[in-house]
PLY file of the C-alpha trace (Angstrom):
ply
format ascii 1.0
element vertex 446
property float x
property float y
property float z
element edge 445
property int vertex1
property int vertex2
end_header
65.99 33.43 94.16
68.90 31.33 92.94
70.00 31.13 89.30
68.97 27.46 89.16
65.47 28.27 90.44
65.14 31.16 87.97
66.14 28.88 85.10
63.62 26.27 86.25
60.86 28.88 86.44
61.66 30.16 82.93
61.58 26.62 81.53
58.24 26.05 83.27
56.81 29.22 81.75
58.02 28.28 78.24
56.37 24.90 78.60
53.22 26.57 79.90
53.01 28.90 76.90
53.30 25.95 74.52
50.70 24.07 76.53
48.28 26.99 76.34
48.69 27.19 72.56
48.13 23.45 72.27
45.07 23.63 74.55
43.47 26.29 72.36
44.09 24.17 69.25
42.91 20.87 70.72
39.91 22.29 72.58
38.96 24.49 69.64
39.04 21.41 67.43
37.21 19.27 69.98
34.44 21.83 70.44
34.08 22.12 66.70
33.93 18.34 66.30
31.43 17.41 69.00
28.42 19.55 67.95
29.15 18.77 64.29
29.02 15.06 65.17
25.41 15.58 66.27
24.59 17.06 62.86
26.21 14.06 61.19
24.23 11.63 63.31
21.00 13.45 62.46
21.91 13.39 58.76
22.34 9.61 59.03
18.92 9.25 60.65
19.73 9.16 64.38
17.09 10.04 66.98
17.58 11.69 70.38
18.32 8.44 72.18
21.02 7.44 69.68
22.62 10.88 69.94
22.76 10.38 73.72
24.23 6.90 73.33
27.01 8.06 70.99
27.73 10.98 73.31
28.12 8.48 76.16
30.71 6.55 74.14
32.94 9.64 74.32
33.55 8.92 78.02
33.48 5.12 77.92
37.21 4.42 77.40
38.30 7.25 79.73
36.04 5.82 82.43
38.06 2.59 82.37
41.49 4.22 82.08
41.30 7.50 84.04
42.74 6.28 87.34
45.49 4.24 85.68
46.56 7.13 83.46
46.47 9.52 86.39
48.84 7.31 88.38
51.05 6.80 85.33
51.40 10.56 84.88
52.86 10.74 88.41
55.59 8.25 87.42
56.61 9.56 83.99
59.56 11.99 84.20
58.89 13.56 80.78
55.24 14.27 80.01
55.83 16.03 76.68
55.31 12.85 74.56
52.10 12.10 76.45
50.72 15.55 75.59
51.64 15.08 71.91
50.09 11.59 71.93
46.85 13.08 73.24
46.70 15.47 70.26
47.43 12.64 67.80
44.73 10.40 69.32
42.25 13.29 69.13
43.05 13.63 65.43
42.67 9.88 64.88
39.23 9.91 66.48
38.21 12.86 64.31
39.33 11.05 61.16
37.10 8.12 62.11
34.17 10.50 62.57
34.80 12.13 59.19
35.20 8.84 57.32
32.49 6.92 59.15
29.10 6.38 57.59
27.60 4.08 60.22
26.59 4.67 63.82
29.06 2.02 65.03
32.08 3.71 63.42
30.98 7.12 64.71
30.57 5.71 68.22
34.08 4.20 68.06
35.47 7.50 66.76
33.78 9.31 69.63
35.37 6.90 72.14
38.83 7.49 70.62
38.19 11.23 70.76
37.46 10.94 74.49
40.67 9.00 75.09
42.72 11.65 73.28
41.16 14.41 75.36
41.92 12.45 78.53
45.57 11.90 77.58
46.11 15.55 76.71
44.44 16.90 79.84
46.06 14.51 82.32
49.55 15.09 80.94
49.17 18.86 80.59
47.76 19.51 84.03
50.06 17.00 85.71
53.03 18.88 84.27
51.69 22.23 85.50
51.23 20.78 89.00
54.71 19.24 88.85
56.54 22.40 87.77
54.71 25.04 89.79
54.89 26.44 93.27
51.51 26.84 95.00
51.41 30.53 94.01
52.35 29.73 90.40
49.60 27.11 90.18
46.99 29.87 90.26
48.50 31.33 87.11
49.27 28.00 85.43
45.93 26.31 85.97
44.08 29.57 85.44
45.65 30.13 82.02
45.30 26.49 81.05
41.62 26.47 82.01
41.06 29.77 80.23
42.65 28.24 77.12
40.08 25.45 77.30
37.34 28.07 77.43
38.85 29.90 74.45
38.65 26.62 72.54
35.07 26.16 73.69
34.32 29.59 72.26
36.08 29.43 68.89
35.24 25.79 68.04
31.46 26.28 67.73
31.97 29.57 65.87
34.14 27.85 63.25
31.64 25.00 62.99
28.79 27.46 62.49
30.71 29.37 59.86
31.38 26.18 57.87
27.85 24.78 58.16
26.29 28.16 57.41
23.22 30.08 58.45
20.80 28.56 55.95
18.21 26.03 57.02
18.70 23.08 54.68
17.88 19.41 54.90
20.21 17.42 57.10
21.24 15.13 54.24
22.18 18.13 52.06
24.40 19.37 54.88
26.41 16.13 55.13
29.21 17.36 52.84
29.73 20.50 54.92
29.64 18.40 58.10
32.54 16.26 56.84
34.49 19.37 55.77
34.07 20.75 59.30
35.30 17.48 60.80
38.44 17.58 58.66
39.07 21.15 59.83
38.81 19.84 63.39
41.25 17.07 62.47
43.78 19.66 61.27
43.39 21.78 64.41
43.93 18.93 66.84
46.84 17.43 64.90
48.55 20.84 64.70
49.08 20.75 68.47
51.33 17.67 68.35
54.43 19.29 66.73
54.55 21.83 69.58
55.74 19.02 71.81
58.46 17.45 69.71
61.08 17.09 72.43
63.79 19.72 72.37
65.21 18.99 75.79
66.07 15.59 77.17
64.33 14.06 80.14
67.37 14.69 82.33
66.83 18.44 82.04
63.14 18.05 82.79
63.83 15.79 85.74
66.31 18.36 87.05
63.66 21.06 86.78
61.22 18.90 88.69
63.78 18.26 91.42
64.49 21.98 91.82
60.83 22.78 92.20
60.30 19.80 94.45
62.98 21.09 96.81
60.71 24.08 97.39
57.80 21.82 98.39
56.03 22.59 95.15
55.96 19.14 93.63
52.38 17.92 93.69
50.59 15.05 92.09
49.15 15.54 88.61
45.65 16.92 88.15
43.57 14.68 85.97
40.45 16.77 85.50
39.44 17.98 82.08
39.18 21.56 82.72
40.20 22.79 86.18
42.27 25.19 88.27
44.29 24.57 91.41
43.82 27.32 93.91
46.37 26.39 96.58
47.50 29.98 97.05
43.96 31.26 97.31
43.03 28.53 99.75
45.54 29.96 102.19
43.44 33.14 102.25
39.97 31.65 101.82
37.62 31.47 104.82
37.25 27.71 104.49
40.96 27.09 104.78
40.22 24.86 107.72
39.50 22.07 105.28
43.12 21.98 104.15
44.59 18.51 104.55
47.74 17.56 106.42
50.92 17.26 104.42
51.43 13.56 104.91
49.16 10.58 104.39
49.27 7.86 107.04
48.00 5.22 104.63
48.22 4.39 100.97
45.42 6.08 99.02
42.82 3.72 97.64
39.59 4.53 95.80
37.54 3.49 98.84
39.59 5.56 101.29
39.40 8.59 99.04
35.64 8.27 98.62
35.20 7.91 102.39
37.03 11.17 103.03
34.63 13.81 104.28
33.21 15.94 101.47
34.78 14.08 98.54
31.61 12.35 97.34
29.69 15.63 97.50
32.35 17.47 95.50
32.46 14.64 92.96
28.71 14.82 92.43
28.95 18.57 91.84
31.82 18.08 89.39
29.90 15.34 87.59
26.83 17.55 87.19
28.82 20.56 85.99
30.77 18.62 83.40
27.65 16.71 82.37
25.96 20.00 81.50
28.82 20.87 79.13
28.40 17.55 77.33
24.62 17.76 77.16
24.69 21.32 75.79
27.25 20.35 73.15
25.33 17.28 72.01
21.69 18.31 72.38
21.66 22.04 71.57
22.27 21.28 67.84
19.42 18.77 68.04
17.19 21.38 69.67
18.23 23.84 66.97
17.11 21.45 64.24
13.74 21.06 65.93
13.24 24.79 66.53
14.44 25.86 63.09
17.70 27.46 64.26
20.64 27.47 61.87
23.97 25.81 62.77
25.58 29.27 62.79
23.13 30.46 65.45
23.63 27.28 67.50
27.39 27.79 67.24
26.98 31.35 68.48
24.97 30.21 71.50
27.63 27.64 72.41
30.36 30.24 71.86
28.61 32.66 74.22
28.69 29.99 76.89
32.40 29.39 76.30
33.31 33.10 76.28
31.47 33.67 79.55
33.46 30.87 81.17
36.68 32.62 80.18
35.56 35.68 82.13
34.62 33.76 85.27
37.87 31.80 85.26
39.95 34.93 84.84
38.08 36.52 87.76
38.20 33.41 89.95
41.47 34.32 91.79
39.90 37.61 92.84
36.59 35.97 93.77
38.26 33.22 95.80
40.19 35.86 97.75
36.94 37.59 98.77
34.45 34.73 99.13
34.55 31.22 100.56
34.96 28.49 97.96
31.87 26.76 99.32
29.83 29.91 98.64
31.22 30.29 95.13
30.46 26.64 94.38
26.84 27.11 95.47
26.57 30.14 93.19
27.97 28.04 90.36
25.55 25.14 90.84
22.40 27.21 91.35
23.30 29.91 88.83
24.14 27.45 86.04
21.22 25.19 86.89
18.54 27.87 86.70
20.09 29.94 83.87
20.71 27.06 81.46
17.26 25.53 81.98
15.59 28.60 80.45
16.91 28.62 76.82
15.48 25.19 75.87
12.11 26.15 77.38
12.09 29.43 75.47
13.16 27.85 72.19
10.53 25.13 72.50
7.71 27.56 73.38
8.62 30.35 70.96
10.66 28.91 68.05
12.58 31.64 66.16
11.43 30.04 62.89
7.84 30.93 63.85
8.46 34.58 64.51
9.98 34.43 67.98
13.17 36.30 67.08
13.41 37.77 70.57
13.69 34.19 71.85
17.14 33.82 70.33
18.38 37.02 71.97
17.04 36.02 75.38
18.47 32.53 75.00
21.87 34.04 74.26
21.70 36.18 77.41
20.86 33.16 79.55
23.63 31.11 77.90
26.02 33.94 78.74
24.85 34.04 82.36
24.90 30.28 82.71
28.38 30.13 81.19
29.74 32.48 83.83
28.49 30.26 86.65
29.36 27.01 84.86
32.92 28.16 84.18
33.97 28.63 87.77
32.46 25.41 89.09
34.93 22.84 87.78
38.07 24.58 89.14
36.39 24.92 92.51
35.49 21.23 92.76
39.04 20.23 91.89
40.44 22.46 94.61
37.87 21.29 97.14
38.85 17.67 96.53
42.57 18.54 96.61
42.23 20.19 100.03
39.96 17.48 101.44
42.65 14.77 101.25
46.27 14.58 102.43
48.72 16.26 100.06
50.32 12.97 99.00
46.89 11.62 98.01
46.08 14.42 95.59
47.13 12.75 92.36
45.06 9.67 93.17
42.12 11.73 94.48
42.01 13.82 91.32
42.17 10.66 89.23
39.19 9.29 91.17
37.42 12.60 90.56
38.06 12.22 86.85
36.73 8.66 86.96
33.56 10.02 88.55
33.31 12.69 85.87
33.62 10.09 83.13
30.99 7.93 84.81
28.68 10.93 84.66
29.60 11.52 81.02
28.46 7.98 80.26
25.32 7.92 82.40
23.94 11.44 81.89
23.82 11.39 78.06
22.11 7.99 78.14
19.58 9.28 80.65
19.21 12.49 78.67
18.47 10.47 75.54
15.71 8.64 77.40
14.13 11.97 78.42
14.63 13.56 75.00
13.05 10.69 73.01
9.46 11.38 74.15
9.79 14.98 75.37
12.19 16.56 72.88
15.91 17.48 73.07
15.23 20.45 75.33
14.21 18.01 78.07
17.77 16.65 78.16
19.15 20.09 79.03
16.44 20.76 81.62
17.10 17.36 83.20
20.79 18.16 83.63
19.89 21.56 85.11
17.88 19.69 87.72
20.99 17.67 88.62
22.91 20.93 89.16
20.22 22.29 91.47
20.03 19.00 93.39
23.80 19.13 93.91
23.47 22.68 95.25
20.70 21.62 97.65
22.82 18.69 98.87
25.77 20.96 99.56
23.63 23.52 101.35
22.10 20.84 103.58
25.57 19.53 104.46
26.45 23.03 105.64
0 1
1 2
2 3
3 4
4 5
5 6
6 7
7 8
8 9
9 10
10 11
11 12
12 13
13 14
14 15
15 16
16 17
17 18
18 19
19 20
20 21
21 22
22 23
23 24
24 25
25 26
26 27
27 28
28 29
29 30
30 31
31 32
32 33
33 34
34 35
35 36
36 37
37 38
38 39
39 40
40 41
41 42
42 43
43 44
44 45
45 46
46 47
47 48
48 49
49 50
50 51
51 52
52 53
53 54
54 55
55 56
56 57
57 58
58 59
59 60
60 61
61 62
62 63
63 64
64 65
65 66
66 67
67 68
68 69
69 70
70 71
71 72
72 73
73 74
74 75
75 76
76 77
77 78
78 79
79 80
80 81
81 82
82 83
83 84
84 85
85 86
86 87
87 88
88 89
89 90
90 91
91 92
92 93
93 94
94 95
95 96
96 97
97 98
98 99
99 100
100 101
101 102
102 103
103 104
104 105
105 106
106 107
107 108
108 109
109 110
110 111
111 112
112 113
113 114
114 115
115 116
116 117
117 118
118 119
119 120
120 121
121 122
122 123
123 124
124 125
125 126
126 127
127 128
128 129
129 130
130 131
131 132
132 133
133 134
134 135
135 136
136 137
137 138
138 139
139 140
140 141
141 142
142 143
143 144
144 145
145 146
146 147
147 148
148 149
149 150
150 151
151 152
152 153
153 154
154 155
155 156
156 157
157 158
158 159
159 160
160 161
161 162
162 163
163 164
164 165
165 166
166 167
167 168
168 169
169 170
170 171
171 172
172 173
173 174
174 175
175 176
176 177
177 178
178 179
179 180
180 181
181 182
182 183
183 184
184 185
185 186
186 187
187 188
188 189
189 190
190 191
191 192
192 193
193 194
194 195
195 196
196 197
197 198
198 199
199 200
200 201
201 202
202 203
203 204
204 205
205 206
206 207
207 208
208 209
209 210
210 211
211 212
212 213
213 214
214 215
215 216
216 217
217 218
218 219
219 220
220 221
221 222
222 223
223 224
224 225
225 226
226 227
227 228
228 229
229 230
230 231
231 232
232 233
233 234
234 235
235 236
236 237
237 238
238 239
239 240
240 241
241 242
242 243
243 244
244 245
245 246
246 247
247 248
248 249
249 250
250 251
251 252
252 253
253 254
254 255
255 256
256 257
257 258
258 259
259 260
260 261
261 262
262 263
263 264
264 265
265 266
266 267
267 268
268 269
269 270
270 271
271 272
272 273
273 274
274 275
275 276
276 277
277 278
278 279
279 280
280 281
281 282
282 283
283 284
284 285
285 286
286 287
287 288
288 289
289 290
290 291
291 292
292 293
293 294
294 295
295 296
296 297
297 298
298 299
299 300
300 301
301 302
302 303
303 304
304 305
305 306
306 307
307 308
308 309
309 310
310 311
311 312
312 313
313 314
314 315
315 316
316 317
317 318
318 319
319 320
320 321
321 322
322 323
323 324
324 325
325 326
326 327
327 328
328 329
329 330
330 331
331 332
332 333
333 334
334 335
335 336
336 337
337 338
338 339
339 340
340 341
341 342
342 343
343 344
344 345
345 346
346 347
347 348
348 349
349 350
350 351
351 352
352 353
353 354
354 355
355 356
356 357
357 358
358 359
359 360
360 361
361 362
362 363
363 364
364 365
365 366
366 367
367 368
368 369
369 370
370 371
371 372
372 373
373 374
374 375
375 376
376 377
377 378
378 379
379 380
380 381
381 382
382 383
383 384
384 385
385 386
386 387
387 388
388 389
389 390
390 391
391 392
392 393
393 394
394 395
395 396
396 397
397 398
398 399
399 400
400 401
401 402
402 403
403 404
404 405
405 406
406 407
407 408
408 409
409 410
410 411
411 412
412 413
413 414
414 415
415 416
416 417
417 418
418 419
419 420
420 421
421 422
422 423
423 424
424 425
425 426
426 427
427 428
428 429
429 430
430 431
431 432
432 433
433 434
434 435
435 436
436 437
437 438
438 439
439 440
440 441
441 442
442 443
443 444
444 445
């Protein structure tokens, strides 16, 4: 390995370490903010449908901008400012949530929050794809995705610690809710200074060129929480799906969607990500109905996040021993069936009415469901990447993200419709059904 290549690799690793630290801060803050927002909405008098509507606003702006931002990330030579901007926009959205006292302001704050998350994720993962060889992508995307899961674990725990374990009226909890939101504001904003530029764009462009000369320059990933498994795909049994290295035509949304398997993988990705959103928004609502404290709800969400860390750490080993298509089926069926059980248990045997064992069993199923849910998103991103020509990947992943955001708008609205007459647990069960349907569709396709 030449000295220039070694220097480039070291610079890439330094950037990766900073990115991992920023991901833990931003995702920890985000996963503190989102369940706490549900508590604020309830304190202001929102019902299940309104909670679903505000949750949908989180993905509304990203839905309109995902493809454009994905393409822009391919053209920007220095992505560091874009990462920092994502953290600042996250903080701005959180401030609106903390200061807002009306449903309209909270919905706007939620939309800004979604845009900040999109900016951070697109820029961060695009830079990993840009700087890494195929073998290094396993490590880069694996660590980055694991950092997201760490944030998904610590955020709810911090929220639960602030809101406490006592069952009080929602209006009495409003002060603690706003304190928690300001803590989330501080966490997300703290990530921005990590990316104050210390090297000029010429150095970064040089690094990109060096890596590109080794055929490692790929288009940016624009998913919210995903791993590229290019190295593993060389060993995986379904390697036959790998795409040629050159695209005969310019990628368009229609051409990408017509590519064999892409629509199926997008539906799976949409269902998996939708479950994360529905759990985050509706589990606090279910907790209020079943008499579960915010601390206990935070623990349940943290168990889900911690389990996803485990599955994502083990994914390189799993993908070397099993076909990705098999692992994806496990993910869809395992998450679908496991995560449908806690809301049914909590509704039938509320802990507040003596069903203490219910909470323990719910935690075990959240842990199991988190393991399966964690490995699904990385797998769908890789499946889409290997279904299209290599030069289409940036655009294909942007289209995937657009599909995810469409699901993040539609599923919470639909979940709110189910939850209004049937209770918040019905929203989680409904999304579990989507996961199982996606698994059946994939199995029928062979």
